[in-house]
C-alpha positions in Angstrom: 0.0 0.0 0.0 1.4 3.4 -1.0 1.4 5.8 2.0 1.8 9.5 2.1 4.3 11.2 4.4 1.4 12.8 6.2 -0.2 9.4 7.0 3.1 8.1 8.4 3.6 11.2 10.5 0.2 10.8 12.0 0.7 7.1 12.8 4.0 7.9 14.5 2.5 10.7 16.5 -0.4 8.5 17.6 1.9 5.7 18.6 4.0 8.1 20.8 0.9 9.6 22.5 -0.7 6.2 23.0 2.5 4.9 24.6 2.6 7.9 26.9 -0.9 7.1 28.1 -0.2 3.4 28.4 -2.5 2.3 25.6 -5.5 4.6 26.3 -7.2 6.3 23.4 -5.6 9.5 22.1 -7.8 12.5 22.0 -8.1 14.5 18.8 -7.2 17.6 20.7 -3.9 16.1 22.0 -3.2 14.8 18.5 -3.8 18.3 17.0 -1.4 19.8 19.5 1.2 17.2 18.7 0.8 17.7 15.0 0.5 21.5 15.3 -2.7 21.6 13.2 -6.3 22.5 13.7 -8.7 20.0 15.3 -10.7 19.8 12.1 -7.7 18.6 10.1 -7.1 15.9 12.7 -10.7 14.7 12.5 -10.5 14.4 8.7 -7.2 12.5 8.9 -8.5 10.2 11.6 -11.5 9.3 9.4 -9.1 8.6 6.5 -6.9 6.4 8.7 -9.9 4.6 10.0 -11.1 3.8 6.5 -7.6 2.4 5.7 -7.8 0.1 8.7 -4.9 1.8 10.4 -6.7 3.3 13.5 -9.9 2.7 15.4 -11.8 5.7 16.6 -14.7 6.3 18.9 -16.0 9.6 20.2 -15.1 10.2 23.8 -12.7 7.2 23.7 -10.2 8.6 21.3 -7.9 7.1 18.7 -6.0 3.8 18.9 -3.7 2.2 16.3 -4.7 -1.1 14.8 -2.1 -3.8 14.5 -1.5 -2.6 10.9 -1.1 1.0 12.0 1.2 0.1 14.8 3.4 -1.9 12.4 3.8 1.2 10.1 4.5 3.5 13.0 7.2 1.3 14.4 8.8 1.0 10.9 9.0 4.8 10.6 10.4 5.1 14.1 13.0 2.4 13.3 14.0 4.4 10.2 14.3 7.6 12.2 16.4 6.2 15.1 18.7 4.2 12.8 19.2 7.4 10.8 20.0 9.4 13.9 22.6 7.0 14.9 24.1 6.8 11.4 24.3 10.6 11.2 26.0 10.7 14.6 28.4 7.7 14.2 29.3 7.9 10.5 28.8 11.5 9.5 29.8 13.4 12.7 26.5 15.1 13.5 26.1 16.1 17.1 23.2 14.7 19.1 21.3 18.0 18.9 21.4 18.0 15.1 20.4 14.4 14.2 16.6 14.6 15.0 15.7 17.3 12.4 17.8 15.6 9.7 16.3 12.2 10.4 12.8 13.7 10.2 13.5 14.7 6.6 14.9 11.3 5.6 12.8 8.8 7.5 10.1 8.6 4.9 12.4 8.1 1.9 14.8 5.3 2.6 14.1 1.8 1.3 14.0 -1.4 3.4 17.3 -2.4 1.7 18.9 0.9 2.8 17.6 0.4 6.3 19.1 -3.1 6.5 22.5 -1.8 5.2 22.5 1.0 7.9 21.6 -1.5 10.6 24.3 -3.9 9.5 26.9 -1.2 9.3 26.1 -0.1 12.8 26.2 -3.7 14.1 22.4 -3.9 14.6 22.1 -1.3 17.3 19.4 -1.2 20.0 19.5 2.5 20.9 19.9 5.8 19.1 22.1 8.7 20.3 19.5 9.9 22.8 19.1 6.4 24.3 15.7 5.8 22.6 15.2 2.1 21.8 15.2 1.2 18.2 12.3 -1.1 17.2 13.4 -4.4 15.7 13.0 -5.3 12.0 10.0 -7.5 13.1 8.2 -4.4 14.5 8.8 -5.0 18.3 9.8 -2.2 20.6 12.3 -3.2 23.3 10.9 -2.6 26.8 13.0 -0.7 29.3 12.6 -0.3 33.0 13.7 3.3 33.6 12.9 6.1 36.0 12.7 9.8 35.5 15.6 11.5 37.3 13.1 13.8 39.0 11.6 10.8 40.9 14.6 8.8 42.1 16.2 8.7 45.6 18.9 11.1 46.8 22.5 9.9 47.3 22.0 6.8 45.1 24.0 6.0 42.1 22.2 5.8 38.7 23.2 5.7 35.1 21.6 8.0 32.5 20.0 5.8 29.8 17.7 8.1 27.8 16.8 11.7 27.2 13.3 12.0 25.9 13.1 15.7 25.1 15.1 16.3 21.9 14.9 20.1 21.8 18.3 21.1 20.4 18.9 23.9 22.9 18.2 21.5 25.8 20.5 18.8 24.4 23.3 21.3 24.1 22.7 22.4 27.7 22.8 18.8 28.9 26.0 18.1 26.9 27.6 21.2 28.4 26.8 19.8 31.9 27.9 16.3 31.1 24.4 14.9 31.3 24.7 12.2 28.5 23.6 8.6 28.2 26.0 6.3 29.9 27.1 8.8 32.5 26.9 8.0 36.2 24.7 10.4 38.2 23.3 10.9 41.7 21.0 13.5 43.3 22.7 15.5 46.0 19.8 17.7 47.1 16.5 19.1 45.8 14.4 22.0 46.6 10.7 21.4 47.5 7.8 22.2 45.3 9.5 21.1 42.1 12.4 23.4 42.7 16.0 23.0 41.4 17.8 19.7 41.7 21.5 19.5 42.6 23.2 16.5 41.0 26.6 14.9 41.0 27.7 14.0 37.4 30.7 11.7 37.5 33.1 14.0 39.5 31.4 17.3 39.0 28.3 19.1 40.3 25.4 20.7 38.4 22.0 22.2 39.1 19.1 21.5 36.8 15.4 22.3 36.8 12.7 19.8 37.8 11.3 19.9 34.3 14.7 19.1 32.8 15.1 16.2 35.3 11.7 14.7 34.2 13.0 14.1 30.7 16.2 12.4 31.8 15.6 8.6 32.4 18.0 6.5 34.5 18.5 3.0 35.8 20.2 1.6 38.8 23.3 -0.4 38.0 22.8 -2.5 41.2 
């Protein structure tokens, strides 16, 4: 089935919103905000996707991907994250540059090109931001991670994933050494979602609560 870029973008957005709500239906208003379009445009596209058998939609219950829709969404996400890693590892892009480039390319590579990239990168499981790369079979690896904002003080963790890929934020995190694979612990935190003081390897830094919410860590013990 021939698919437009718009269809693929919508399916990818629905997948990410659905994942964030643990499988609950995605409201058209949330989808409109995610896609940065009017609600009416979303409603029209959802009807189209429903006719194609890619989503199910009920008023008041929201939008959910069908198995076919999920397969396409994961295929595009796989393309995107493989491209991000390829751009970083092979072409020298920084981690704050790869997202926008991959957005432009993800719809246009063939399955053969995807396979070649994966083989060249030794079949990677994570992109430069620590996001898991779906398998060729359309399965998303499951990770048990915790937002840095919710973990215990004075306990060693390792940064695994940064979910917010705003370039300015990524440059800020890199400047402070807050990168995937780095050891980190919380030294102190102010109440009411105030600033958080962290120890990053052998240095200290202070970050906002909202920044800490997008940094995901795991305990090495």
